[in-house]
C-alpha positions in Angstrom: 114.4 52.4 102.7 118.1 52.2 103.1 120.3 54.5 105.3 121.6 56.5 102.4 118.0 57.6 101.6 117.1 58.3 105.2 120.3 60.4 105.5 119.2 62.3 102.5 115.8 62.7 104.0 117.5 64.2 107.1 119.2 66.8 104.9 115.8 67.9 103.7 114.6 68.0 107.3 117.4 70.4 108.2 115.7 72.9 105.9 112.3 72.1 107.2 113.4 72.8 110.8 114.7 76.2 109.7 111.5 77.0 108.1 109.4 75.9 111.2 111.6 78.1 113.4 111.0 81.1 111.2 107.3 80.5 110.5 106.0 78.7 113.6 103.2 81.2 114.1 101.6 80.2 110.8 102.3 76.5 111.0 99.3 74.3 110.5 100.5 70.7 110.9 102.4 67.7 109.5 101.2 64.5 108.1 103.5 61.5 107.5 102.5 58.4 105.5 104.8 55.3 105.6 104.3 52.5 102.9 105.1 48.9 103.3 103.9 46.9 100.3 100.2 47.8 100.0 99.9 48.9 103.6 100.0 52.5 104.8 100.8 53.7 108.4 99.8 57.4 109.1 100.9 59.9 111.7 100.2 63.5 112.2 101.3 66.5 114.2 99.6 69.7 115.3 101.0 72.9 116.9 101.3 72.6 120.7 103.1 75.6 122.3 106.6 76.0 121.0 106.5 72.4 119.6 104.1 69.9 118.3 101.7 67.2 119.5 102.7 64.2 117.4 100.4 61.1 117.1 101.7 57.9 115.7 100.5 54.3 116.4 97.8 55.6 118.5 100.1 57.4 120.9 100.4 61.2 121.1 103.6 62.8 122.4 104.4 66.4 123.0 107.8 67.1 121.6 109.9 69.7 119.6 109.5 69.9 115.9 113.1 68.7 115.4 112.7 65.7 117.7 109.6 64.7 115.7 111.5 64.8 112.5 114.2 62.6 114.1 111.6 60.0 114.9 110.2 60.1 111.4 113.8 59.7 109.9 114.4 56.7 112.2 111.0 55.2 111.5 111.5 55.5 107.7 114.2 52.8 107.8 111.5 50.2 108.5 109.3 51.0 105.3 109.5 51.1 101.6 108.6 54.8 101.3 107.6 57.8 103.2 105.6 61.0 102.4 105.9 63.9 104.7 103.4 66.8 104.1 104.3 69.9 106.1 101.6 72.7 105.9 101.7 76.4 106.7 98.9 78.9 106.0 98.6 79.1 102.3 101.5 76.7 101.6 102.2 73.0 101.7 105.6 71.2 101.2 105.5 67.6 100.2 108.6 65.5 100.7 108.6 62.1 99.1 111.1 59.4 99.8 111.7 55.8 98.7 114.6 53.5 98.1 115.8 55.5 95.0 115.4 59.2 95.8 114.1 62.0 98.0 112.2 65.0 96.4 110.3 68.0 97.6 107.5 70.0 96.0 105.8 73.2 97.1 102.0 73.7 96.6 100.1 77.0 97.0 96.9 76.2 98.9 93.4 77.5 98.1 90.1 76.7 99.9 88.9 75.1 96.6 89.8 75.0 93.0 88.4 77.7 90.8 86.0 76.2 88.3 86.4 77.0 84.6 84.7 80.3 83.7 84.3 81.2 87.4 85.3 84.7 88.5 85.8 86.4 91.8 83.7 89.4 90.9 80.6 90.7 92.7 79.0 94.1 91.8 81.6 94.6 89.1 84.5 94.4 91.6 87.6 92.4 91.3 88.4 91.4 94.9 91.8 91.1 96.5 90.3 88.8 99.0 88.7 86.4 96.7 85.7 84.4 97.7 87.0 81.4 95.7 90.1 81.2 97.8 89.3 82.7 101.2 86.2 80.7 102.2 87.4 79.7 105.6 88.0 83.4 106.5 84.8 84.8 105.0 82.7 82.1 106.8 84.4 82.8 110.2 83.7 86.5 110.0 80.1 86.0 108.7 80.4 87.3 105.2 79.8 83.9 103.6 77.2 81.2 104.4 78.2 77.6 105.2 77.3 76.6 101.5 79.9 79.0 100.1 77.8 81.8 99.0 78.2 85.5 99.9 75.3 86.6 102.1 73.0 89.1 100.4 72.9 91.3 103.4 76.8 91.2 103.8 77.7 92.3 100.3 78.2 95.9 101.2 80.4 94.8 104.2 82.4 92.5 101.9 83.0 95.5 99.6 84.1 97.7 102.4 86.5 95.3 103.9 88.0 94.5 100.5 88.4 98.1 99.6 90.0 98.8 103.0 92.6 96.2 102.1 93.1 97.7 98.6 93.8 101.1 100.1 96.3 99.7 102.7 98.0 97.0 100.6 100.5 99.1 98.8 101.9 100.7 102.1 101.8 97.6 104.0 103.6 95.6 101.3 106.3 98.3 101.2 107.1 97.2 104.8 108.0 93.7 103.7 111.3 92.7 105.0 113.2 89.9 106.6 111.7 90.4 110.0 108.1 90.4 111.1 105.8 93.4 110.7 103.9 94.1 113.9 100.4 95.6 113.5 98.4 97.0 116.4 94.6 97.3 116.0 93.5 99.9 118.6 89.8 99.5 119.4 89.7 96.4 117.5 86.1 95.3 118.2 85.6 91.8 116.7 88.7 92.4 114.6 87.2 91.6 111.2 89.5 93.9 109.4 92.6 92.5 111.2 91.6 89.0 110.3 91.2 89.9 106.7 94.6 91.8 106.6 96.2 88.9 108.3 94.9 86.6 105.6 95.9 88.9 102.8 99.4 89.5 104.1 100.2 86.1 105.2 98.5 84.0 102.4 98.6 86.3 99.4 101.6 88.6 99.9 103.6 86.0 101.9 104.6 88.5 104.5 105.6 87.7 108.1 103.3 89.6 110.3 101.9 89.7 113.9 98.7 91.4 115.0 97.9 92.9 118.3 94.2 93.6 119.0 93.3 95.9 121.8 89.8 96.8 123.0 88.4 97.9 126.3 85.4 95.5 125.9 86.1 91.9 127.3 83.2 90.6 125.2 84.4 91.6 121.8 88.0 90.4 122.8 86.6 87.0 123.6 84.7 87.0 120.2 87.9 87.9 118.4 89.7 84.9 120.3 87.0 82.5 119.2 87.4 83.5 115.6 91.2 83.3 115.9 90.8 79.7 117.3 88.5 78.7 114.5 90.8 80.0 111.8 94.0 78.8 113.5 95.6 82.3 113.2 98.3 81.9 115.8 100.2 85.1 114.7 97.6 87.2 116.6 97.1 88.2 120.3 94.2 90.1 121.9 94.0 92.1 125.1 91.0 93.5 126.9 92.3 96.8 128.1 92.6 100.5 127.3 95.3 101.3 124.9 96.9 103.8 127.4 97.5 100.7 129.6 99.4 98.8 126.8 103.1 98.6 127.8 105.2 96.6 125.5 108.8 97.1 124.3 108.2 95.6 120.9 108.6 97.8 117.8 105.1 98.6 116.5 105.3 99.0 112.7 101.5 99.9 112.0 98.8 101.3 114.0 95.2 100.8 112.9 92.0 102.5 114.3 88.7 101.9 112.7 85.6 103.8 113.8 86.9 104.6 117.3 84.6 107.0 119.0 85.6 110.7 119.4 88.9 111.2 121.2 89.7 107.4 121.1 90.8 108.1 117.6 93.2 110.8 118.9 94.5 108.3 121.5 95.4 105.8 118.7 96.9 108.4 116.5 99.1 109.8 119.4 100.0 106.2 120.4 101.3 105.5 116.9 103.2 108.8 116.6 104.8 108.4 120.0 106.0 105.0 119.0 107.4 106.2 115.6 105.0 103.7 113.8 106.0 103.4 110.2 102.3 103.7 109.1 99.2 104.9 110.9 95.6 104.5 109.6 92.4 105.8 111.2 88.8 105.8 110.1 87.3 108.2 112.6 83.8 107.8 114.0 81.8 110.5 115.9 83.4 113.8 116.5 82.2 115.4 119.8 85.2 117.0 121.5 85.5 120.2 119.3 81.7 120.7 118.8 81.0 121.6 122.3 84.0 123.9 122.8 85.0 125.8 119.6 83.9 129.3 118.7 85.0 131.6 115.9 83.5 135.1 115.7 83.8 135.5 111.8 81.7 132.3 111.4 79.1 133.3 114.0 76.4 133.7 111.4 77.1 130.3 110.0 77.6 128.4 113.2 74.2 129.4 114.6 73.0 126.6 112.5 73.7 123.4 114.4 74.1 121.2 111.5 76.7 123.4 109.9 78.6 123.9 113.1 78.8 120.1 113.5 80.0 119.5 110.0 82.6 122.3 110.3 83.7 120.6 113.6 84.1 117.3 111.8 86.3 118.9 109.1 88.4 120.9 111.5 89.0 117.9 113.8 90.3 115.6 111.0 92.1 118.5 109.4 94.0 119.3 112.6 94.8 115.7 113.0 96.5 115.7 109.7 98.4 118.9 110.4 99.6 117.6 113.9 100.7 114.2 112.3 102.7 116.2 109.7 104.3 118.2 112.5 105.3 114.9 114.1 107.2 113.6 110.9 104.4 112.0 108.8 103.3 112.4 105.2 99.5 112.5 105.4 96.6 111.9 103.0 92.9 112.0 103.9 90.6 110.2 101.4 87.1 108.8 101.2 87.6 105.1 101.7 83.9 104.2 100.8 80.9 106.0 99.3 79.2 108.6 101.5 76.0 106.6 100.6 77.3 103.8 102.7 78.0 106.0 105.8 78.8 109.6 106.3 81.8 108.6 108.4 83.8 107.6 105.4 87.1 109.5 105.7 90.4 107.6 106.2 93.4 109.2 107.6 96.6 107.6 106.3 100.0 108.7 107.7 103.4 107.4 106.5 106.4 108.2 108.7 109.2 110.2 107.0 111.0 111.3 110.2 111.1 114.9 109.0 109.0 117.1 111.3 107.1 119.8 109.5 107.5 123.1 111.3 105.0 124.9 109.0 102.3 122.4 109.7 103.0 122.8 113.4 102.6 126.6 113.0 99.3 126.2 111.0 98.0 123.8 113.7 98.9 126.3 116.5 97.2 129.1 114.6 93.9 127.2 114.3 94.0 126.1 117.8 94.2 129.7 119.0 91.7 131.0 116.6 89.0 128.5 117.6 89.8 128.4 121.3 90.4 124.6 121.5 93.2 122.3 122.6 92.8 118.9 120.8 93.1 115.6 122.7 95.8 114.5 120.2 98.3 116.7 121.7 97.3 115.9 125.3 97.8 112.2 124.6 100.9 112.7 122.7 102.5 114.6 125.6 101.3 111.9 128.0 102.7 109.1 125.9 106.0 110.9 125.5 106.5 112.4 128.9 103.8 111.3 131.3 102.7 108.1 132.9 101.0 106.5 129.9 
């Protein structure tokens, strides 16, 4: 290759450096193939901290991405042609250069090509996270077997996860902007839903996002980190701690809480409201706090039946959560996110920030709190996040 062509190659590399700097958290690697006659000479790079580990001619060097491209540009002068393959999650850029021209093409990646006549439907559902395209993800979280089949005993879980994405996708997509959307998963467990959302937002919607998983159990955090390493999802971080101990100045755009027990849901909701999160989503689990404390004389004859008192407590707890979020400036919807045949704990609380506090909702919440003789943990945590030591 002559110097004119390598200079042109350097022009393409300038754009590639900018792309790497913006998308380093989803960078997968680079492969370079130099050609001299019938012989080929290969090099490759993988992420390493803020830069790359570049292997060429049997030698691996740690260097910046820009310095690696300078080396490739200089080396190209010795050869007839060069192919540079730059890969991010879901996307590949291929730069081809020879003695006549330099070109670049973009490819959208899938785990495998969809065969003729094949569909991504199961139990009459058209999936957002398609089994034909997300095999690495579905295998890592145990939905798919090694031979590429959805496990029979995981079909329900697959449906639940995909429907969860379906319910959240419109709101999360509306947050798409130039910057990175930061999503905090409170009580993340093994983080299956965060991994699925990460895949969908990054590789399907092409959004820049960063996930923070927090759980008090070191064991599940280690499990999450293991899956993260397997998938190469570097736009995630995990912390074994109580959410009340999480101190970070970054803007939190979205707070998620799935099946957090009892008042842990209130803690997550209050955290999101105190940080002015744009979107808060919770699927509550057990409701214990109000059951043991609330009374209401007009319902005495009904509440003597334990099952009815428990169900009423569940409804009041989530209803109050909705009112108190509205009072803090959120538009709230409470929906069934899966069939009650799957689990009775099937309500999803979705709150979108408007910034307009609702005084009427605050008054309604106050009235219910006085009538039932309770003081919900949401308000305790909210006050502590805003004014206390949390």
